[in-house]
N, C-alpha and C positions, 0 to 999 in steps of 0.2 A: 484479540480473544487468548480467555487465560482457563487454565485448570483447574476445579475447583471440587472440594469434597461436599457432600450434603452431608449431613452429619442427624437432623433433627427433620422431625415435621411441626410446623407452627398448628396455632389453631385454628385459623382460617385454612387449613388444608396445601399453604405453601414448603416448599422445599427449602431449609433455614443451610447456610454455610457460614463458613466463622466471619462475624462481623459484626453485626449478624447481616448475611445478605440476602434477597429472599428470591427462591427460582420457584415457579410455579411447573404444576405439574413433572413433576421432581420424587423422587423418594431418597428416605435415611439410605447412608453407606454408598450410594450413586458417588462417580465422580463424571461431572458435564463440564465441557467444551461454552464458555460466555464470554459476552462482554460485561463490561462492570458499568451502571447508569446509577450512581447515588449509590441509594441500599440494595437497588436492584439490580438482576442479571438478566441481560437481553440475549434473545436470539441462543436460546439455550438447546444446545445438540450433548445429549447422551455419551455418554465414553466409556462406563463402564454400567452395567444397568441392574438393579437390583433384585434379587431373588422372586420377590415381591412384584416386579413388575407383570403387567397384562396387558393383552388385547383390549382394548375398550369394547365394550359386549354394543354401543350405540356407535354409529357413523358420522354423528354430528358434534360428540365431545371434542372434539376440537376448537372448533368452531366457536360452537353456543356455551354462552356462562350459564346456564341451571345448573349443570354438575362438576364439583371441581376434581374427584376421586375415582374415577373411574379407568385410573388408568394402575391402581394397585389391587390386589390378590381382596373377595373378601374375607378371607381369614385375617389377611391384614389388616382391614379395615376394623373389624369386630375390635381385635386387638387396641386396635387405636384410641380407638374412640372410650372403650371403657380407662384406656390412660390420661383422657382427658380429663377425666372426672375424677382418677384417679389422682394426680397433679394436684387437682384444683383442691382437692380434699386436703394431700398433703400440706399444701402451702399456708392452711388454718391450721394444722398439727394435727391433722383427722389422719389415723387410719382405719379403713372400712373392709368390710366383705363385700363381694359383688355375687350376684344371682348370674348365671350365664347371658351374655347379652341377646337381646331380641332384636329381628330387622325384620321388615316389612320388605317384600318378594318387588321386584321388577315389575311396573306396570300395574300399581296398586294406588297411586298417588288419586285421589279423588277432587282436588281441588288445584286450582293452576290461573296464576295472573299471566294471560298472553297481551304482551306489547304489541299493537296495529295500528297501522301506519295506510293513509292512502298513496295508490303510487300511480304513473299516467296510465296505466293499464288498468288496475281494479284498487286492489288492496291485498297485503301479505301480512301475515300471525305468526306469533312466533317467540323466542326469547331473545332473550338482549344476548349481548355476548361480551365476555368478558370484559368490567371498564367500559364499556361503551353504549351507546347510542344508537346502533348499529341494530338492527332485527335480522335473527338467524330465525330461516323456517325450520321445522322438526319434526316434518313427517312421520321420520319412525322413531322418535321417543321412547327409550325405555322405560321413560321412571312413570309415565302417566300413562292411566288405567285407560284400556282401548276406547272407552266411549269417551271419555275426558277431549283425546286427541285428537275423536272424531268433531271433536267441537272446533274446530279452529276455523270452518268455512264460516258461523256463526261471528267470532269477531273479525275475522271482515269485511262479510258486511256489514258489524254497526262501524266499520270504518270509513267504509266510503257512503254512509249516511249521515255519519256524523262527525267524522276524523278531519281537523284542519289539514293543511300540505305541511302544514311546518311541527306540526306537533304527534304524536302519535297517545292512542289510548292505551288506558289500563282497562283491561278487558278479567274481571275474578267471574272464571264460569267453576261452577262447584256441582259434584251429582245429586241430584235427588230421589228421594223414592217417585216422585212423578216426574221426574224430567230432567231439563238443566234450568241449574237457579243463576241467572246473569247480572253483573253488579255494575257500570262504567264508569268511570273517570277520565279526567284528560276530555273532553269531549266538548263540542259548540254547546252555547246554549239554547238553551230550550224551548223552542217558539210551536205556535199550532201545527204548521206542516211537519215541523220534526216530531215531532208526537206522533200525528197520524203516520208517519212511514216506520217511525219506530213500533210501534202496536200492529203498524202491521207486516214487521220484519218477525215479532215472535209471536205470532200466529204461523207464518210460513215457514219458521224453524223448529216449530210444535214446545217451545220455552217454556217452561214450568210459571217463570219470572222473568222480568227483567225491570232494572232499576236501572237509573241514569242519574247518575250525582246522589243524590237525596232523597228523589221521587222515584215513584215504583211505578211504572206506565203501564204494563200490564200483569197482572197475574191472571194467567187460567188455568192453572189446578195450584195445590200449595203443593211451596216446595219441600217438603218434609223432610227432615231425618230421622232416622232411628233409633234411639240409645238404648239397646236391650229391652226391645218390646214395645217400648212407651215414644209414640210420635209427637213430633215438636217440629213449629216454622221459626228457624229463626230470622230476625230481621235481616234483611240484604246487606252482605258484605261481613254479617258475623262471623266472629273465629270457629273455626272446627277443628280438631284433628287432622293431621294429613292423610291419614290412609284408615281406612277401616280397622285393617289392621293390629296398626298401631293405639288407635284407642281403647280393640277391645281389649289387648293386653294390662294400658294401666287400667282402665277399669275392671278388673279381672284383679288387680294386686290393688287396686283403694279397696275392694271389697273384704276381699282375704283381711288386710291389714286394720277395718274399722269391722270386722264380724264379730257380736256378738253385742254391739252397742245397741242402745233403743233408742237414743234420742242424736245426731249427729249434727252439726254446723259445716254447710261446704263455703267458704272463703274464696273469692274471686269465681263464684259459679258458673258464669258463661251464661247457658243458657238449658244447661240441665244437664249435661255430659256424665255427670256421676252423681248429682242430684237424683236426676230419677231412679235411676236403678236400685240406689239406696234407700229408695222409698220402699222399693220389696220387703225389708225389711226391719228397715227402724225411720221415725219421725225425723223427717230433713226440715234443719229452717238453712234456705240460700240465700246470700247475701254475694252484690253484684251492682258495681257502681252504675251499670247502662240499665236505664228503664226498660227501653222496647227489649231487651235478654230478659229479664224478671218478668215483661208481659206471654214474652214467649214462652218461659217454664213456667209457667203459673196455668196458661191453657193447653200446655202438655199434657200436665196433671192432672187438673178438669176433665179430659178425654181419656187419661190412663184407665186400665182395669186393676184393679185387687193391690190399687199403692195405698201404702199410711200417708198420713198426714203431710204434707209440704205447705212450709210458709216461706214466704221473700221478701225480701228486702231489699230497695234500689241506696247503695250507700258508697262512696267512695273511702276503699280502706286505706289508702294511703291517707287520708286525712283526718277521716275518723273510722280508723279499726276497733274491731271490738273490743271492751274493757271487760277484765278478770270476771268481774259481778253477774256480765252477759255471757262470756265463756261458762261458766259455771252448772250453766243448766246443760248442757251436754256432757257428752261419756265418749265421742271422740271429735277429731276436727278433720277435713279434707281440705287444704291448701293448696293450689294451682295457678301462683303468679305468674304475671309479664316476666318480663327480661329481669327487669330491675330490682326483681325478687319481692318481701312483702318486710322491710327491715319492720316499720312501725305497729304492722300483725304482729309479724315474730317476738318485739319485745312484750304486748300483752299476751300472749301467748307461752310466753314463758315465766310468766308474774301468776296467770290461770292454774287450777284444779286441776286441769283438762290430763286424761291418762293418756289419750293417743292422737296421735296425729299422721295423716298420709298424706306426705311433702309431695306435688308431683311441679316438675322443673324443667324448665328449656334452657338454662341457664349454668351449669356446673358451677362459674363464680360466683353468684349470688345463691345460688343453693350449698356452697360453701359456707359462705359469712354466714348465714339465716340458720346452717349446721351447728355452728360453732356457737353460737347464742342459745339454741338449746340442749346443747352437752354441757355449757358452761351453766345452765338452770336445775341440770340434773335428769336430761333425758336420756337415754341408752338408743344409738341407731342399728338400726337392724340391715339385713344387706342391702347395698343398691342394685334396684334392678334398672339397667341401662336400656330404654327403648330407642332404637336408630326406625323411626319411619320418613327421615327427609336422606333416603338410601345417596349413596356415592357424594353426600352434600359433608359441608365440615360441623351440621347445625347436629349438636346429640341433645336428648331428654334421658328424664329417667323419672322414678319414684323410689322413695324412701319412706321406708316407717319408724315411728320414733316416740316410746313407751318409759313412761316415767321409771327411773331406779326403781 
């Protein structure tokens, strides 16, 4: 065992000593005693703690892999997450202004994927331990909304009904306006008896909807999501912002950036998180690769009240981005790509005449790469708004405005 000085925090949340050597659950400035194993420090003991070290608010923190950073103060984490974005931009030669970070409160996560496994006595459900297939039960989780945490027995019942002894289920549970929306993967193949048992389980647990792999077993009530007053029923397992608080902040920023535009294109529109609220003031064209998501968005618009026209298009924007002549019909664009970013679509936006872009991102690295392209094409970037809706994790989201200079 030797002593090591932690010099910085990596983008995945591990402390880093010279080498680099990685030490989980440590903070910059700390002296630790540890055993070196390759590029990892094992059996870490804190010799000199950081002034930013705090007692984790959740008793499951050390065993559960759901959170990485509960040992750091909220103020430190807020500064660190902004610095993660700033570092990514600096690597692309970009200096940026930042708005104050917005952090979702504890116990506000409205969706989670539980790991559930059969046991000799029944079943267990929770999150995996870090870098392990061991399931840790989390009855006092401080991350999940209380209504979502109370759904663990649903995951356990599903494991009893349809999991093998060798493999765990992935049970994605989302809070909706009409109850729990549940989608399961990794279970036994469906047959008649299993279908019947799952339908009875949906009734017994008062589920809004239950899907098994790609098949909907039961829809007792439409699992509606409310996008600023517009009700949408997403397809099973569709993307949804992690917290209502975070979604609201991102939406408000997007509406502010695009304010005054009469025609807006929403790229990677999902089921309408931004497109439908924007339709309160502007005509919107929504583009998304998944036809089922587009169908859900369209149904939400048709049943909405007081909305301007919303058209939609199922289109793979990685292979077939909107071209400059198509983009020329709009006065603003919203783009919310997956972690890989939107390199092909950004290239076409750079060549278009579109004057305003609201860029929402879940990856500082791909955002910085795309921002460099936009700035080189003559756009100017407004303050970056970092939104932390994955509290106590290394995950960072943001939204920023780009205007033609």
